N, C-alpha and C positions, 0 to 999 in steps of 0.2 A: 643433817649433814651427810653428804655422800662420802662413804669411805673410799680411800684409794684402792685400786685394783688388788694389790698384794694383800691389803688388810681384809678385803672381802674374801679372798681365797682362804686366808687363815681362819676366818670366822666359819666358813663352810666346813673346813677340815675339823674344827673343834666340835661343831654340831654333829658331824658324822661319827666322830670318836665317842661322843657322849651317848648317841643312840645305840651304839654297838654294845654298851654295857647295861642298857636298860632291860628289864624283863620283857618277854615277848609281847605281852598285851600293851605295855607302855610304848614299845617300839612301834607297834602297829598304829597306835594313836597318833604318832608323829609322822606317819608316812604321808605321801601326797594323796591325790585323789584316785590312785590306782584302786580298782575294786579288789576286795578280799573274797576269795572263793574257798569255801570249805568243802573238802571231799570226805565223806563219811562212809566207810566201808563195813563189810561184815568181818569175819574172823581173819586176822592177819596171821593165824597159824596155817591158813590155807594158801598154798602157793599162788593160786589164781589171783587173790587179792593183793598179795605182795607184788605180783607182776603188774597189776592194775595201778598200784601206787607208784611203782617205778616209772611206768609210762607217763603218769600225770606229772611227776616231778621233772622228768626229762622235757616234757612239753612246756612246763612253766619256766624252766631254765632257758629254753630257747625263745621264750616270749616274756622275759622278766619285766620288760617295760610295760606290758599290758595288764598284768594282774599279779597279786600275791596269792600263794596257795597255803592252806592249812589242811593237813591230812590226818585223819584219825581212823582207828578201827577197833573192833572188840576182840575179846580173847577167844570166844567160841561162837559158833554159828547161831545159837539160840538165845544168846544173852541180850534180849530186847531191852531190858531195863538199862543196861549200860549204854546201849546205843541211843536210847531216849535221853539219857543224861548228857551224852556228847552233843546232841542237837541243841538241848537247852543251853549248854555252855557256848555253842556257836551263836545262839541268839543274844546271849549276854555280851559276847565279843563284837556284836553288831557286824557280822559278815554281810557282804552284799548279796552273795549267792551261795546256795547249798546244793551240792551234787551228792545224792545219797543212793546207796545200794541197801535198801531196808532189810533188816533181819526177819521182819514179819510184815506181810502185805497189809494187815489190818491194824496191828498194835501201834505202828509208827505214825498213823494218820493224824492223831490228835496233836502230837508235838509238831508235826509238819504244818498243821493249821496255825499253831502258835508262831512258827517261823514266818508263815505267809502274813499273818496279822501284824507282825513286826516289820513288814515291808521287804522281806527277804525273798529273792527269786529262788524257786526250788525246781530242780530237775531230778527226775527219778531214773536211775540206771539199774541194770542187772536183774533186779526182781521187781516186777510191776506192782505198784500199789493197787489195792482193791478198789475197783471203779465205784461200787455201790457205797462203800464207806466214804470215799472222797465226796461223792454226791451228797451223802447225808450231812457232811460237814460244810457243804456249799463251796467247795474248792475244786479246782482242776489243776493237775500237775502233769506236765508232758513226760512221757516215757521215752527214753532214748536207749534202744537195745535191740537184740536179735529176737526173732520169732523162735522161742524155745521149743514150741511144739513141732515146728518144721525141722529144727535141728535134730531133735530126738527121733523124728520119723526117718530122717536120712540114715541115722545110725541103726535104727531098728530094721529098716529095709535091707541094709547091707548084711546085718546079722542073719536075717531070715533066709538069705540066699545061701547061707552056709549050713542051714538046718533042713529038716524034713517036716512036712505037715504032721501035726500031732505031737511034736517034741515038747517036753515040759520046760518052761522058762520061769524065772523069778525076777521081779523088779525091786530094786533097792532105791527108794526115792529119797529126796531131801526132806527138809522140814516141811511137814504136810500143810502148814498154814501159809506157805509162801506160794505166790503165783507161779514162779518159774519151776518149782518142784511139781506142781500140779500140771503145768503145761508139758513138761518133759515126760511125766508119767503118761499123760494122754497121748503124746506122740509115739512113745514106746508101745502102748496098748494098740493103737491104730495099726502100727506095722505088724505086730504079732497076730492080731486078729485077721488082718488081710491075708496073712500067710498061713492061717489056720493052725497057729501054735496054741499050746495049752498053757495059759498063765496060771500057775498054781499058787502063787503068793505075791503080794505087794506089801512091803513093809518099809518104814522109815529108817534110814541110817543117819539122819540129822546132818548130812553133808560131811560127816567126819570119818576118818580112816578106821578108828577103833570100833565105832558103832557099825560102820559098814561091814567090818570083819565079823562082828558078832552076829549080825543079821544073816550074812552069807553062810556062816557056819551052821546056823540053825536051819536054814533052808536046805543046805546040802544033806544034813542029817535027816530031816523030815521027808525029803523027796530024793531018794537015792538015784532016781532016773533023770534027775535034772540035767539039762543039756546046755543051759546058758543063764548068765546073770546080767541083767541090764541095770547099770548103776547111773543114777542121775547126775553124778559128777565124778571126776577122776580120783578125788580123795577116797570116796567110797569104793571105787573100782580097785584102788590099791589094796584096800582092806579085803575085797573079794578075792583078789589074786592070791593073797596070803592064805585065805581060808581054803581055796581050791587046792593049793599046794599042801596044806596041812592035812587035808582029807585024802591025799594021794590021788587027786583027780586032775592033775596038770595035763593039759592036752585033751582032756575028755569033756571039760566044761568050759565053754567060751565065755569071755567077759568083755563087755563094752562099757565105755564111760562117756563123759561129756566135759569138755573144757580145753583139752590138749595142753595140759601143764607139762613142764619139762620132765618131771619125775616119771611120767609114763612112756616117754618116747622110746627108751630102750625096750620096753615091754611090747610096744607096737611092732618093733623090728623082729623080736624073737617069738612073737605070737602069744605071749601071755595075756595081752589085751588085743582084741581083734580090731576095734575101731573106737573113735571118739569124735566129738564135734569141736571145731575151733570157733569160738566167738570173739577171738582177738582181744584177750585180756588187756594187753598193753595199750590198746586204742580205745577201750570201752569208756574209761573215765574221761579220756580226751574228748571223745564225741560229746559227752555230757557237759564238759567244761566249755567247749566251743559253743554249744547251744545256750548255756547260761550267759556267756559273754555277749552273744547276739541279743538275747532278751534284755540284758542290762542296757544295751545301746538302743533298744526300741526297734531293732531290725526284725524283718520278717524271717521266720524260721520255717524252711521248707518241710512240709509234712506235719507241722505242729497243729494244724487246724483240727485233725481228728484225734489229737492227743498222743499219737505214736509216731516216733521217728525211727524207722527200722534200720538196723545196722547188720552187717554181714554175718553169716554162720556157714561153715563148710564142713563136709565130711572129711575125716582124716583116717587113713588106713596105712598099712605098711608101705614104706617108700621103695 
């Protein structure tokens, strides 16, 4: 029997109210056929990933009819086990697509294969998964992100123009098992070697402020003639700036970073940080989500044939 129009409206209202008080997983189970996209990031203590999450949420809000978003992150940059657990949870929740910034380029591949085997579309952002490990698992995952080597080379070349051949420099890299850390270090080294700088030390700061500070302090003490510190991200650059100040070398040791987070922008203006690279954090997850949605629809994704969809990266200096 077909209900009168007013009764149908009341029924819809009752169903809506009921779904509002259900747990998240149950509410998702009663949604329509909108795809569920999971965004899994690295440390949410890093401003870069908070900005990434904000950008993704704003995009979903503007396209709420097209997909639902579940966003998650870990507490620190190297907590791979926690990130693996999050991906397993997304598999259980039967998301349709997974957009992930992996904490480790190799360690996350096994759980990503589990997601693929469960029929989940996977898109890799920020830190590229290891190609050899992906191949060993018999899977391919498109990478959507900037050329980290090129971005670091831009920053390094700019720094080199402020130095003299033979000057001593130190590199503070991210987690050494991540592809983006390796690529940024390679870009920094290319720029320094081309300008005939002396790279006296390369050490990991784990992408974190405190560790970056400790590494910078050790380098400044071991190499009193150090002229510059090249940090693989802005969090470590913040730590390096504090170390330079504590050693009484403000203005004497130049610091560069990578990411262009808000916290370093005043430092760019007053010279505490010389330069950084902007890889557009607020848009990076969006690029990945857009790619995942196209793949879910079976659409052709431009650039996906070779497994890499390159996004912009720009040199940022004092304005």
